[in-house]
mmCIF file of the protein (N, C-alpha, C, O) and its ligand, coordinates in Angstrom:
data_MODEL
# 
_entry.id   MODEL 
# 
loop_
_entity.id 
_entity.type 
_entity.pdbx_number_of_molecules 
1 polymer     1 
2 non-polymer 1 
# 
_entity_poly.entity_id                      1 
_entity_poly.type                           'polypeptide(L)' 
_entity_poly.nstd_linkage                   no 
_entity_poly.nstd_monomer                   no 
_entity_poly.pdbx_seq_one_letter_code       MKIYSCETHINHALDIFVAEQGSFPIMESMLDGEKLSTSCTYCEEVALYVVGNE 
_entity_poly.pdbx_seq_one_letter_code_can   MKIYSCETHINHALDIFVAEQGSFPIMESMLDGEKLSTSCTYCEEVALYVVGNE 
_entity_poly.pdbx_strand_id                 A 
# 
loop_
_entity_poly_seq.entity_id 
_entity_poly_seq.num 
_entity_poly_seq.mon_id 
_entity_poly_seq.hetero 
1 1  MET n 
1 2  LYS n 
1 3  ILE n 
1 4  TYR n 
1 5  SER n 
1 6  CYS n 
1 7  GLU n 
1 8  THR n 
1 9  HIS n 
1 10 ILE n 
1 11 ASN n 
1 12 HIS n 
1 13 ALA n 
1 14 LEU n 
1 15 ASP n 
1 16 ILE n 
1 17 PHE n 
1 18 VAL n 
1 19 ALA n 
1 20 GLU n 
1 21 GLN n 
1 22 GLY n 
1 23 SER n 
1 24 PHE n 
1 25 PRO n 
1 26 ILE n 
1 27 MET n 
1 28 GLU n 
1 29 SER n 
1 30 MET n 
1 31 LEU n 
1 32 ASP n 
1 33 GLY n 
1 34 GLU n 
1 35 LYS n 
1 36 LEU n 
1 37 SER n 
1 38 THR n 
1 39 SER n 
1 40 CYS n 
1 41 THR n 
1 42 TYR n 
1 43 CYS n 
1 44 GLU n 
1 45 GLU n 
1 46 VAL n 
1 47 ALA n 
1 48 LEU n 
1 49 TYR n 
1 50 VAL n 
1 51 VAL n 
1 52 GLY n 
1 53 ASN n 
1 54 GLU n 
# 
loop_
_struct_asym.id 
_struct_asym.entity_id 
A 1 
B 2 
# 
loop_
_chem_comp.id 
_chem_comp.type 
_chem_comp.mon_nstd_flag 
ALA 'L-peptide linking' y 
ASN 'L-peptide linking' y 
ASP 'L-peptide linking' y 
CYS 'L-peptide linking' y 
GLN 'L-peptide linking' y 
GLU 'L-peptide linking' y 
GLY 'peptide linking'   y 
HIS 'L-peptide linking' y 
ILE 'L-peptide linking' y 
LEU 'L-peptide linking' y 
LYS 'L-peptide linking' y 
MET 'L-peptide linking' y 
PHE 'L-peptide linking' y 
PRO 'L-peptide linking' y 
SER 'L-peptide linking' y 
THR 'L-peptide linking' y 
TYR 'L-peptide linking' y 
VAL 'L-peptide linking' y 
ZN  non-polymer         . 
# 
_pdbx_entity_nonpoly.entity_id   2 
_pdbx_entity_nonpoly.name        ? 
_pdbx_entity_nonpoly.comp_id     ZN 
# 
_pdbx_nonpoly_scheme.asym_id         B 
_pdbx_nonpoly_scheme.entity_id       2 
_pdbx_nonpoly_scheme.mon_id          ZN 
_pdbx_nonpoly_scheme.ndb_seq_num     1 
_pdbx_nonpoly_scheme.pdb_seq_num     101 
_pdbx_nonpoly_scheme.auth_seq_num    101 
_pdbx_nonpoly_scheme.pdb_mon_id      ZN 
_pdbx_nonpoly_scheme.auth_mon_id     ZN 
_pdbx_nonpoly_scheme.pdb_strand_id   A 
_pdbx_nonpoly_scheme.pdb_ins_code    . 
# 
loop_
_atom_site.group_PDB 
_atom_site.id 
_atom_site.type_symbol 
_atom_site.label_atom_id 
_atom_site.label_alt_id 
_atom_site.label_comp_id 
_atom_site.label_asym_id 
_atom_site.label_entity_id 
_atom_site.label_seq_id 
_atom_site.pdbx_PDB_ins_code 
_atom_site.Cartn_x 
_atom_site.Cartn_y 
_atom_site.Cartn_z 
_atom_site.occupancy 
_atom_site.B_iso_or_equiv 
_atom_site.pdbx_formal_charge 
_atom_site.auth_seq_id 
_atom_site.auth_comp_id 
_atom_site.auth_asym_id 
_atom_site.auth_atom_id 
_atom_site.pdbx_PDB_model_num 
ATOM   1   N  N  . MET A 1 1  ? 84.916  105.713 -101.738 1.00 0.00 ? 1   MET A N  1 
ATOM   2   C  CA . MET A 1 1  ? 85.098  106.223 -103.076 1.00 0.00 ? 1   MET A CA 1 
ATOM   3   C  C  . MET A 1 1  ? 86.403  106.004 -103.690 1.00 0.00 ? 1   MET A C  1 
ATOM   4   O  O  . MET A 1 1  ? 87.377  106.416 -103.059 1.00 0.00 ? 1   MET A O  1 
ATOM   5   N  N  . LYS A 1 2  ? 86.580  105.460 -104.750 1.00 0.00 ? 2   LYS A N  1 
ATOM   6   C  CA . LYS A 1 2  ? 87.729  105.072 -105.429 1.00 0.00 ? 2   LYS A CA 1 
ATOM   7   C  C  . LYS A 1 2  ? 87.666  105.311 -106.982 1.00 0.00 ? 2   LYS A C  1 
ATOM   8   O  O  . LYS A 1 2  ? 86.800  104.729 -107.635 1.00 0.00 ? 2   LYS A O  1 
ATOM   9   N  N  . ILE A 1 3  ? 88.571  106.159 -107.589 1.00 0.00 ? 3   ILE A N  1 
ATOM   10  C  CA . ILE A 1 3  ? 88.567  106.366 -108.929 1.00 0.00 ? 3   ILE A CA 1 
ATOM   11  C  C  . ILE A 1 3  ? 89.891  105.833 -109.521 1.00 0.00 ? 3   ILE A C  1 
ATOM   12  O  O  . ILE A 1 3  ? 90.918  106.013 -108.866 1.00 0.00 ? 3   ILE A O  1 
ATOM   13  N  N  . TYR A 1 4  ? 89.944  105.237 -110.620 1.00 0.00 ? 4   TYR A N  1 
ATOM   14  C  CA . TYR A 1 4  ? 91.055  104.590 -111.137 1.00 0.00 ? 4   TYR A CA 1 
ATOM   15  C  C  . TYR A 1 4  ? 91.139  105.669 -112.464 1.00 0.00 ? 4   TYR A C  1 
ATOM   16  O  O  . TYR A 1 4  ? 90.203  106.097 -113.140 1.00 0.00 ? 4   TYR A O  1 
ATOM   17  N  N  . SER A 1 5  ? 92.541  105.941 -112.583 1.00 0.00 ? 5   SER A N  1 
ATOM   18  C  CA . SER A 1 5  ? 92.586  107.003 -113.735 1.00 0.00 ? 5   SER A CA 1 
ATOM   19  C  C  . SER A 1 5  ? 93.979  106.738 -114.443 1.00 0.00 ? 5   SER A C  1 
ATOM   20  O  O  . SER A 1 5  ? 94.921  106.305 -113.779 1.00 0.00 ? 5   SER A O  1 
ATOM   21  N  N  . CYS A 1 6  ? 94.114  107.031 -115.946 1.00 0.00 ? 6   CYS A N  1 
ATOM   22  C  CA . CYS A 1 6  ? 95.085  106.941 -116.517 1.00 0.00 ? 6   CYS A CA 1 
ATOM   23  C  C  . CYS A 1 6  ? 95.886  108.320 -116.272 1.00 0.00 ? 6   CYS A C  1 
ATOM   24  O  O  . CYS A 1 6  ? 95.463  109.179 -115.498 1.00 0.00 ? 6   CYS A O  1 
ATOM   25  N  N  . GLU A 1 7  ? 97.027  108.443 -116.970 1.00 0.00 ? 7   GLU A N  1 
ATOM   26  C  CA . GLU A 1 7  ? 97.752  109.763 -116.827 1.00 0.00 ? 7   GLU A CA 1 
ATOM   27  C  C  . GLU A 1 7  ? 97.198  111.115 -117.525 1.00 0.00 ? 7   GLU A C  1 
ATOM   28  O  O  . GLU A 1 7  ? 97.569  112.255 -117.248 1.00 0.00 ? 7   GLU A O  1 
ATOM   29  N  N  . THR A 1 8  ? 96.125  110.704 -118.591 1.00 0.00 ? 8   THR A N  1 
ATOM   30  C  CA . THR A 1 8  ? 95.503  111.979 -119.005 1.00 0.00 ? 8   THR A CA 1 
ATOM   31  C  C  . THR A 1 8  ? 94.392  112.376 -118.135 1.00 0.00 ? 8   THR A C  1 
ATOM   32  O  O  . THR A 1 8  ? 94.023  113.549 -118.091 1.00 0.00 ? 8   THR A O  1 
ATOM   33  N  N  . HIS A 1 9  ? 93.899  111.542 -117.510 1.00 0.00 ? 9   HIS A N  1 
ATOM   34  C  CA . HIS A 1 9  ? 92.661  111.869 -116.679 1.00 0.00 ? 9   HIS A CA 1 
ATOM   35  C  C  . HIS A 1 9  ? 92.852  112.033 -115.069 1.00 0.00 ? 9   HIS A C  1 
ATOM   36  O  O  . HIS A 1 9  ? 91.937  112.130 -114.252 1.00 0.00 ? 9   HIS A O  1 
ATOM   37  N  N  . ILE A 1 10 ? 94.090  112.041 -114.833 1.00 0.00 ? 10  ILE A N  1 
ATOM   38  C  CA . ILE A 1 10 ? 94.435  112.047 -113.294 1.00 0.00 ? 10  ILE A CA 1 
ATOM   39  C  C  . ILE A 1 10 ? 93.844  113.571 -112.557 1.00 0.00 ? 10  ILE A C  1 
ATOM   40  O  O  . ILE A 1 10 ? 93.166  113.598 -111.530 1.00 0.00 ? 10  ILE A O  1 
ATOM   41  N  N  . ASN A 1 11 ? 94.223  114.631 -113.242 1.00 0.00 ? 11  ASN A N  1 
ATOM   42  C  CA . ASN A 1 11 ? 93.786  115.821 -112.970 1.00 0.00 ? 11  ASN A CA 1 
ATOM   43  C  C  . ASN A 1 11 ? 92.385  116.051 -112.696 1.00 0.00 ? 11  ASN A C  1 
ATOM   44  O  O  . ASN A 1 11 ? 91.961  116.670 -111.720 1.00 0.00 ? 11  ASN A O  1 
ATOM   45  N  N  . HIS A 1 12 ? 91.515  115.385 -113.840 1.00 0.00 ? 12  HIS A N  1 
ATOM   46  C  CA . HIS A 1 12 ? 90.046  115.436 -113.919 1.00 0.00 ? 12  HIS A CA 1 
ATOM   47  C  C  . HIS A 1 12 ? 89.722  114.554 -112.699 1.00 0.00 ? 12  HIS A C  1 
ATOM   48  O  O  . HIS A 1 12 ? 88.757  114.906 -112.020 1.00 0.00 ? 12  HIS A O  1 
ATOM   49  N  N  . ALA A 1 13 ? 90.402  113.458 -112.337 1.00 0.00 ? 13  ALA A N  1 
ATOM   50  C  CA . ALA A 1 13 ? 89.867  112.441 -111.310 1.00 0.00 ? 13  ALA A CA 1 
ATOM   51  C  C  . ALA A 1 13 ? 90.075  113.349 -109.958 1.00 0.00 ? 13  ALA A C  1 
ATOM   52  O  O  . ALA A 1 13 ? 89.199  113.386 -109.094 1.00 0.00 ? 13  ALA A O  1 
ATOM   53  N  N  . LEU A 1 14 ? 91.242  114.041 -109.853 1.00 0.00 ? 14  LEU A N  1 
ATOM   54  C  CA . LEU A 1 14 ? 91.133  114.578 -108.514 1.00 0.00 ? 14  LEU A CA 1 
ATOM   55  C  C  . LEU A 1 14 ? 90.265  115.774 -108.397 1.00 0.00 ? 14  LEU A C  1 
ATOM   56  O  O  . LEU A 1 14 ? 89.957  116.149 -107.265 1.00 0.00 ? 14  LEU A O  1 
ATOM   57  N  N  . ASP A 1 15 ? 89.882  116.345 -109.325 1.00 0.00 ? 15  ASP A N  1 
ATOM   58  C  CA . ASP A 1 15 ? 88.925  117.586 -109.345 1.00 0.00 ? 15  ASP A CA 1 
ATOM   59  C  C  . ASP A 1 15 ? 87.389  117.089 -108.956 1.00 0.00 ? 15  ASP A C  1 
ATOM   60  O  O  . ASP A 1 15 ? 86.554  117.690 -108.280 1.00 0.00 ? 15  ASP A O  1 
ATOM   61  N  N  . ILE A 1 16 ? 87.287  115.730 -109.638 1.00 0.00 ? 16  ILE A N  1 
ATOM   62  C  CA . ILE A 1 16 ? 85.936  115.095 -109.239 1.00 0.00 ? 16  ILE A CA 1 
ATOM   63  C  C  . ILE A 1 16 ? 85.841  114.599 -107.913 1.00 0.00 ? 16  ILE A C  1 
ATOM   64  O  O  . ILE A 1 16 ? 84.789  114.647 -107.275 1.00 0.00 ? 16  ILE A O  1 
ATOM   65  N  N  . PHE A 1 17 ? 87.013  114.072 -107.426 1.00 0.00 ? 17  PHE A N  1 
ATOM   66  C  CA . PHE A 1 17 ? 86.960  113.462 -106.085 1.00 0.00 ? 17  PHE A CA 1 
ATOM   67  C  C  . PHE A 1 17 ? 86.670  114.828 -105.041 1.00 0.00 ? 17  PHE A C  1 
ATOM   68  O  O  . PHE A 1 17 ? 85.868  114.642 -104.126 1.00 0.00 ? 17  PHE A O  1 
ATOM   69  N  N  . VAL A 1 18 ? 87.243  116.042 -105.159 1.00 0.00 ? 18  VAL A N  1 
ATOM   70  C  CA . VAL A 1 18 ? 87.287  117.204 -104.337 1.00 0.00 ? 18  VAL A CA 1 
ATOM   71  C  C  . VAL A 1 18 ? 85.755  117.588 -104.447 1.00 0.00 ? 18  VAL A C  1 
ATOM   72  O  O  . VAL A 1 18 ? 85.107  117.714 -103.408 1.00 0.00 ? 18  VAL A O  1 
ATOM   73  N  N  . ALA A 1 19 ? 85.220  117.758 -105.560 1.00 0.00 ? 19  ALA A N  1 
ATOM   74  C  CA . ALA A 1 19 ? 83.937  118.406 -105.719 1.00 0.00 ? 19  ALA A CA 1 
ATOM   75  C  C  . ALA A 1 19 ? 82.911  117.008 -104.971 1.00 0.00 ? 19  ALA A C  1 
ATOM   76  O  O  . ALA A 1 19 ? 81.914  117.383 -104.353 1.00 0.00 ? 19  ALA A O  1 
ATOM   77  N  N  . GLU A 1 20 ? 83.107  115.872 -105.025 1.00 0.00 ? 20  GLU A N  1 
ATOM   78  C  CA . GLU A 1 20 ? 82.040  115.166 -104.383 1.00 0.00 ? 20  GLU A CA 1 
ATOM   79  C  C  . GLU A 1 20 ? 82.163  114.711 -102.977 1.00 0.00 ? 20  GLU A C  1 
ATOM   80  O  O  . GLU A 1 20 ? 81.255  114.335 -102.236 1.00 0.00 ? 20  GLU A O  1 
ATOM   81  N  N  . GLN A 1 21 ? 83.530  114.814 -102.708 1.00 0.00 ? 21  GLN A N  1 
ATOM   82  C  CA . GLN A 1 21 ? 83.828  114.380 -101.411 1.00 0.00 ? 21  GLN A CA 1 
ATOM   83  C  C  . GLN A 1 21 ? 84.127  115.571 -100.400 1.00 0.00 ? 21  GLN A C  1 
ATOM   84  O  O  . GLN A 1 21 ? 83.965  115.422 -99.189  1.00 0.00 ? 21  GLN A O  1 
ATOM   85  N  N  . GLY A 1 22 ? 84.562  116.732 -100.950 1.00 0.00 ? 22  GLY A N  1 
ATOM   86  C  CA . GLY A 1 22 ? 84.906  117.791 -100.026 1.00 0.00 ? 22  GLY A CA 1 
ATOM   87  C  C  . GLY A 1 22 ? 86.249  117.860 -99.578  1.00 0.00 ? 22  GLY A C  1 
ATOM   88  O  O  . GLY A 1 22 ? 86.562  118.849 -98.916  1.00 0.00 ? 22  GLY A O  1 
ATOM   89  N  N  . SER A 1 23 ? 87.130  116.961 -99.827  1.00 0.00 ? 23  SER A N  1 
ATOM   90  C  CA . SER A 1 23 ? 88.334  116.942 -99.135  1.00 0.00 ? 23  SER A CA 1 
ATOM   91  C  C  . SER A 1 23 ? 89.323  116.350 -100.299 1.00 0.00 ? 23  SER A C  1 
ATOM   92  O  O  . SER A 1 23 ? 88.861  115.809 -101.304 1.00 0.00 ? 23  SER A O  1 
ATOM   93  N  N  . PHE A 1 24 ? 90.512  116.480 -100.103 1.00 0.00 ? 24  PHE A N  1 
ATOM   94  C  CA . PHE A 1 24 ? 91.692  116.185 -101.079 1.00 0.00 ? 24  PHE A CA 1 
ATOM   95  C  C  . PHE A 1 24 ? 91.890  114.759 -100.799 1.00 0.00 ? 24  PHE A C  1 
ATOM   96  O  O  . PHE A 1 24 ? 91.911  114.330 -99.645  1.00 0.00 ? 24  PHE A O  1 
ATOM   97  N  N  . PRO A 1 25 ? 92.039  113.995 -101.862 1.00 0.00 ? 25  PRO A N  1 
ATOM   98  C  CA . PRO A 1 25 ? 92.173  112.628 -101.696 1.00 0.00 ? 25  PRO A CA 1 
ATOM   99  C  C  . PRO A 1 25 ? 93.838  112.097 -101.635 1.00 0.00 ? 25  PRO A C  1 
ATOM   100 O  O  . PRO A 1 25 ? 94.834  112.794 -101.825 1.00 0.00 ? 25  PRO A O  1 
ATOM   101 N  N  . ILE A 1 26 ? 93.788  110.959 -101.380 1.00 0.00 ? 26  ILE A N  1 
ATOM   102 C  CA . ILE A 1 26 ? 95.039  110.245 -101.439 1.00 0.00 ? 26  ILE A CA 1 
ATOM   103 C  C  . ILE A 1 26 ? 94.984  109.791 -102.748 1.00 0.00 ? 26  ILE A C  1 
ATOM   104 O  O  . ILE A 1 26 ? 93.942  109.340 -103.223 1.00 0.00 ? 26  ILE A O  1 
ATOM   105 N  N  . MET A 1 27 ? 96.282  109.893 -103.526 1.00 0.00 ? 27  MET A N  1 
ATOM   106 C  CA . MET A 1 27 ? 96.615  109.534 -104.774 1.00 0.00 ? 27  MET A CA 1 
ATOM   107 C  C  . MET A 1 27 ? 97.764  108.327 -104.934 1.00 0.00 ? 27  MET A C  1 
ATOM   108 O  O  . MET A 1 27 ? 98.904  108.658 -104.611 1.00 0.00 ? 27  MET A O  1 
ATOM   109 N  N  . GLU A 1 28 ? 97.596  107.180 -105.327 1.00 0.00 ? 28  GLU A N  1 
ATOM   110 C  CA . GLU A 1 28 ? 98.534  106.317 -105.111 1.00 0.00 ? 28  GLU A CA 1 
ATOM   111 C  C  . GLU A 1 28 ? 98.664  105.639 -106.804 1.00 0.00 ? 28  GLU A C  1 
ATOM   112 O  O  . GLU A 1 28 ? 97.757  105.469 -107.619 1.00 0.00 ? 28  GLU A O  1 
ATOM   113 N  N  . SER A 1 29 ? 99.972  105.383 -106.919 1.00 0.00 ? 29  SER A N  1 
ATOM   114 C  CA . SER A 1 29 ? 100.338 104.766 -108.097 1.00 0.00 ? 29  SER A CA 1 
ATOM   115 C  C  . SER A 1 29 ? 99.771  103.238 -108.017 1.00 0.00 ? 29  SER A C  1 
ATOM   116 O  O  . SER A 1 29 ? 99.786  102.676 -106.922 1.00 0.00 ? 29  SER A O  1 
ATOM   117 N  N  . MET A 1 30 ? 99.280  102.575 -109.151 1.00 0.00 ? 30  MET A N  1 
ATOM   118 C  CA . MET A 1 30 ? 98.721  101.340 -109.013 1.00 0.00 ? 30  MET A CA 1 
ATOM   119 C  C  . MET A 1 30 ? 99.800  100.310 -108.854 1.00 0.00 ? 30  MET A C  1 
ATOM   120 O  O  . MET A 1 30 ? 100.886 100.414 -109.424 1.00 0.00 ? 30  MET A O  1 
ATOM   121 N  N  . LEU A 1 31 ? 99.455  99.250  -108.017 1.00 0.00 ? 31  LEU A N  1 
ATOM   122 C  CA . LEU A 1 31 ? 100.464 98.242  -107.790 1.00 0.00 ? 31  LEU A CA 1 
ATOM   123 C  C  . LEU A 1 31 ? 100.635 97.480  -109.088 1.00 0.00 ? 31  LEU A C  1 
ATOM   124 O  O  . LEU A 1 31 ? 99.783  97.541  -109.975 1.00 0.00 ? 31  LEU A O  1 
ATOM   125 N  N  . ASP A 1 32 ? 101.671 96.807  -109.187 1.00 0.00 ? 32  ASP A N  1 
ATOM   126 C  CA . ASP A 1 32 ? 102.084 96.102  -110.415 1.00 0.00 ? 32  ASP A CA 1 
ATOM   127 C  C  . ASP A 1 32 ? 101.098 95.031  -110.915 1.00 0.00 ? 32  ASP A C  1 
ATOM   128 O  O  . ASP A 1 32 ? 100.719 94.847  -112.072 1.00 0.00 ? 32  ASP A O  1 
ATOM   129 N  N  . GLY A 1 33 ? 100.734 94.299  -109.688 1.00 0.00 ? 33  GLY A N  1 
ATOM   130 C  CA . GLY A 1 33 ? 99.820  93.252  -110.002 1.00 0.00 ? 33  GLY A CA 1 
ATOM   131 C  C  . GLY A 1 33 ? 98.336  93.813  -110.448 1.00 0.00 ? 33  GLY A C  1 
ATOM   132 O  O  . GLY A 1 33 ? 97.577  93.050  -111.045 1.00 0.00 ? 33  GLY A O  1 
ATOM   133 N  N  . GLU A 1 34 ? 97.966  95.080  -110.165 1.00 0.00 ? 34  GLU A N  1 
ATOM   134 C  CA . GLU A 1 34 ? 96.641  95.500  -110.558 1.00 0.00 ? 34  GLU A CA 1 
ATOM   135 C  C  . GLU A 1 34 ? 96.729  96.252  -111.971 1.00 0.00 ? 34  GLU A C  1 
ATOM   136 O  O  . GLU A 1 34 ? 95.747  96.354  -112.707 1.00 0.00 ? 34  GLU A O  1 
ATOM   137 N  N  . LYS A 1 35 ? 98.014  96.777  -112.289 1.00 0.00 ? 35  LYS A N  1 
ATOM   138 C  CA . LYS A 1 35 ? 98.002  97.669  -113.230 1.00 0.00 ? 35  LYS A CA 1 
ATOM   139 C  C  . LYS A 1 35 ? 97.599  97.291  -114.650 1.00 0.00 ? 35  LYS A C  1 
ATOM   140 O  O  . LYS A 1 35 ? 97.349  98.157  -115.488 1.00 0.00 ? 35  LYS A O  1 
ATOM   141 N  N  . LEU A 1 36 ? 97.532  95.862  -114.934 1.00 0.00 ? 36  LEU A N  1 
ATOM   142 C  CA . LEU A 1 36 ? 97.165  95.468  -116.371 1.00 0.00 ? 36  LEU A CA 1 
ATOM   143 C  C  . LEU A 1 36 ? 95.582  95.081  -116.580 1.00 0.00 ? 36  LEU A C  1 
ATOM   144 O  O  . LEU A 1 36 ? 95.011  94.873  -117.650 1.00 0.00 ? 36  LEU A O  1 
ATOM   145 N  N  . SER A 1 37 ? 95.051  95.045  -115.284 1.00 0.00 ? 37  SER A N  1 
ATOM   146 C  CA . SER A 1 37 ? 93.732  94.438  -115.344 1.00 0.00 ? 37  SER A CA 1 
ATOM   147 C  C  . SER A 1 37 ? 92.679  95.710  -114.806 1.00 0.00 ? 37  SER A C  1 
ATOM   148 O  O  . SER A 1 37 ? 91.490  95.415  -114.676 1.00 0.00 ? 37  SER A O  1 
ATOM   149 N  N  . THR A 1 38 ? 92.995  96.715  -114.584 1.00 0.00 ? 38  THR A N  1 
ATOM   150 C  CA . THR A 1 38 ? 92.255  97.859  -114.401 1.00 0.00 ? 38  THR A CA 1 
ATOM   151 C  C  . THR A 1 38 ? 92.218  99.075  -115.495 1.00 0.00 ? 38  THR A C  1 
ATOM   152 O  O  . THR A 1 38 ? 93.236  99.529  -116.017 1.00 0.00 ? 38  THR A O  1 
ATOM   153 N  N  . SER A 1 39 ? 91.033  99.483  -115.732 1.00 0.00 ? 39  SER A N  1 
ATOM   154 C  CA . SER A 1 39 ? 91.025  100.566 -116.918 1.00 0.00 ? 39  SER A CA 1 
ATOM   155 C  C  . SER A 1 39 ? 90.480  101.752 -116.255 1.00 0.00 ? 39  SER A C  1 
ATOM   156 O  O  . SER A 1 39 ? 89.731  101.693 -115.279 1.00 0.00 ? 39  SER A O  1 
ATOM   157 N  N  . CYS A 1 40 ? 90.866  102.796 -116.797 1.00 0.00 ? 40  CYS A N  1 
ATOM   158 C  CA . CYS A 1 40 ? 90.527  104.298 -116.176 1.00 0.00 ? 40  CYS A CA 1 
ATOM   159 C  C  . CYS A 1 40 ? 89.116  104.401 -116.275 1.00 0.00 ? 40  CYS A C  1 
ATOM   160 O  O  . CYS A 1 40 ? 88.465  103.909 -117.196 1.00 0.00 ? 40  CYS A O  1 
ATOM   161 N  N  . THR A 1 41 ? 88.621  105.075 -115.272 1.00 0.00 ? 41  THR A N  1 
ATOM   162 C  CA . THR A 1 41 ? 87.096  105.282 -115.051 1.00 0.00 ? 41  THR A CA 1 
ATOM   163 C  C  . THR A 1 41 ? 86.707  106.399 -116.082 1.00 0.00 ? 41  THR A C  1 
ATOM   164 O  O  . THR A 1 41 ? 85.508  106.612 -116.263 1.00 0.00 ? 41  THR A O  1 
ATOM   165 N  N  . TYR A 1 42 ? 87.585  107.077 -116.722 1.00 0.00 ? 42  TYR A N  1 
ATOM   166 C  CA . TYR A 1 42 ? 87.056  108.015 -117.830 1.00 0.00 ? 42  TYR A CA 1 
ATOM   167 C  C  . TYR A 1 42 ? 87.343  107.810 -119.369 1.00 0.00 ? 42  TYR A C  1 
ATOM   168 O  O  . TYR A 1 42 ? 86.927  108.536 -120.272 1.00 0.00 ? 42  TYR A O  1 
ATOM   169 N  N  . CYS A 1 43 ? 88.137  106.676 -119.498 1.00 0.00 ? 43  CYS A N  1 
ATOM   170 C  CA . CYS A 1 43 ? 88.400  106.409 -120.989 1.00 0.00 ? 43  CYS A CA 1 
ATOM   171 C  C  . CYS A 1 43 ? 88.909  104.697 -120.862 1.00 0.00 ? 43  CYS A C  1 
ATOM   172 O  O  . CYS A 1 43 ? 88.863  104.005 -119.845 1.00 0.00 ? 43  CYS A O  1 
ATOM   173 N  N  . GLU A 1 44 ? 89.352  104.332 -122.111 1.00 0.00 ? 44  GLU A N  1 
ATOM   174 C  CA . GLU A 1 44 ? 89.802  102.931 -122.041 1.00 0.00 ? 44  GLU A CA 1 
ATOM   175 C  C  . GLU A 1 44 ? 91.093  102.423 -121.890 1.00 0.00 ? 44  GLU A C  1 
ATOM   176 O  O  . GLU A 1 44 ? 91.470  101.282 -122.157 1.00 0.00 ? 44  GLU A O  1 
ATOM   177 N  N  . GLU A 1 45 ? 91.850  103.504 -121.369 1.00 0.00 ? 45  GLU A N  1 
ATOM   178 C  CA . GLU A 1 45 ? 93.286  103.291 -121.172 1.00 0.00 ? 45  GLU A CA 1 
ATOM   179 C  C  . GLU A 1 45 ? 93.428  102.622 -119.859 1.00 0.00 ? 45  GLU A C  1 
ATOM   180 O  O  . GLU A 1 45 ? 92.565  102.675 -118.983 1.00 0.00 ? 45  GLU A O  1 
ATOM   181 N  N  . VAL A 1 46 ? 94.627  101.949 -119.752 1.00 0.00 ? 46  VAL A N  1 
ATOM   182 C  CA . VAL A 1 46 ? 94.891  101.368 -118.567 1.00 0.00 ? 46  VAL A CA 1 
ATOM   183 C  C  . VAL A 1 46 ? 95.290  102.472 -117.569 1.00 0.00 ? 46  VAL A C  1 
ATOM   184 O  O  . VAL A 1 46 ? 95.996  103.457 -117.788 1.00 0.00 ? 46  VAL A O  1 
ATOM   185 N  N  . ALA A 1 47 ? 94.562  102.015 -116.192 1.00 0.00 ? 47  ALA A N  1 
ATOM   186 C  CA . ALA A 1 47 ? 94.590  103.057 -115.088 1.00 0.00 ? 47  ALA A CA 1 
ATOM   187 C  C  . ALA A 1 47 ? 96.039  102.925 -114.537 1.00 0.00 ? 47  ALA A C  1 
ATOM   188 O  O  . ALA A 1 47 ? 96.555  101.834 -114.292 1.00 0.00 ? 47  ALA A O  1 
ATOM   189 N  N  . LEU A 1 48 ? 96.623  104.066 -114.372 1.00 0.00 ? 48  LEU A N  1 
ATOM   190 C  CA . LEU A 1 48 ? 98.051  104.145 -113.559 1.00 0.00 ? 48  LEU A CA 1 
ATOM   191 C  C  . LEU A 1 48 ? 97.909  104.531 -112.182 1.00 0.00 ? 48  LEU A C  1 
ATOM   192 O  O  . LEU A 1 48 ? 98.817  104.238 -111.403 1.00 0.00 ? 48  LEU A O  1 
ATOM   193 N  N  . TYR A 1 49 ? 96.931  105.127 -111.791 1.00 0.00 ? 49  TYR A N  1 
ATOM   194 C  CA . TYR A 1 49 ? 96.686  105.939 -110.563 1.00 0.00 ? 49  TYR A CA 1 
ATOM   195 C  C  . TYR A 1 49 ? 95.236  105.419 -109.883 1.00 0.00 ? 49  TYR A C  1 
ATOM   196 O  O  . TYR A 1 49 ? 94.240  105.114 -110.539 1.00 0.00 ? 49  TYR A O  1 
ATOM   197 N  N  . VAL A 1 50 ? 95.347  105.389 -108.404 1.00 0.00 ? 50  VAL A N  1 
ATOM   198 C  CA . VAL A 1 50 ? 94.137  105.296 -108.040 1.00 0.00 ? 50  VAL A CA 1 
ATOM   199 C  C  . VAL A 1 50 ? 93.838  106.485 -106.938 1.00 0.00 ? 50  VAL A C  1 
ATOM   200 O  O  . VAL A 1 50 ? 94.696  106.816 -106.119 1.00 0.00 ? 50  VAL A O  1 
ATOM   201 N  N  . VAL A 1 51 ? 92.739  106.998 -106.990 1.00 0.00 ? 51  VAL A N  1 
ATOM   202 C  CA . VAL A 1 51 ? 92.327  108.007 -106.198 1.00 0.00 ? 51  VAL A CA 1 
ATOM   203 C  C  . VAL A 1 51 ? 91.317  107.810 -105.283 1.00 0.00 ? 51  VAL A C  1 
ATOM   204 O  O  . VAL A 1 51 ? 90.167  107.597 -105.666 1.00 0.00 ? 51  VAL A O  1 
ATOM   205 N  N  . GLY A 1 52 ? 91.650  107.862 -103.982 1.00 0.00 ? 52  GLY A N  1 
ATOM   206 C  CA . GLY A 1 52 ? 90.777  107.284 -102.793 1.00 0.00 ? 52  GLY A CA 1 
ATOM   207 C  C  . GLY A 1 52 ? 90.839  108.201 -101.399 1.00 0.00 ? 52  GLY A C  1 
ATOM   208 O  O  . GLY A 1 52 ? 91.509  109.221 -101.239 1.00 0.00 ? 52  GLY A O  1 
ATOM   209 N  N  . ASN A 1 53 ? 90.094  107.656 -100.586 1.00 0.00 ? 53  ASN A N  1 
ATOM   210 C  CA . ASN A 1 53 ? 90.162  108.384 -99.281  1.00 0.00 ? 53  ASN A CA 1 
ATOM   211 C  C  . ASN A 1 53 ? 90.605  107.234 -98.171  1.00 0.00 ? 53  ASN A C  1 
ATOM   212 O  O  . ASN A 1 53 ? 90.276  107.345 -96.990  1.00 0.00 ? 53  ASN A O  1 
ATOM   213 N  N  . GLU A 1 54 ? 91.284  106.263 -98.607  1.00 0.00 ? 54  GLU A N  1 
ATOM   214 C  CA . GLU A 1 54 ? 91.731  105.264 -97.494  1.00 0.00 ? 54  GLU A CA 1 
ATOM   215 C  C  . GLU A 1 54 ? 93.104  105.040 -97.641  1.00 0.00 ? 54  GLU A C  1 
ATOM   216 O  O  . GLU A 1 54 ? 93.691  104.280 -96.871  1.00 0.00 ? 54  GLU A O  1 
HETATM 217 ZN ZN . ZN  B 2 .  ? 91.727  108.081 -118.943 1.00 0.00 2 101 ZN  A ZN 1 
# 
């Protein structure tokens, strides 16, 4: 499971991850190369963080 999130939705993304996966996720800043091409899971903003379990 991976969730891409903007600054606004990062707390929401973390909550969803914990609710669905039952464990606390790893949160990483997006790499520069990915930053401009991936949008937030919850809105149209550019994603700044990726939440995942790997
Ligand atoms: Zn967002």
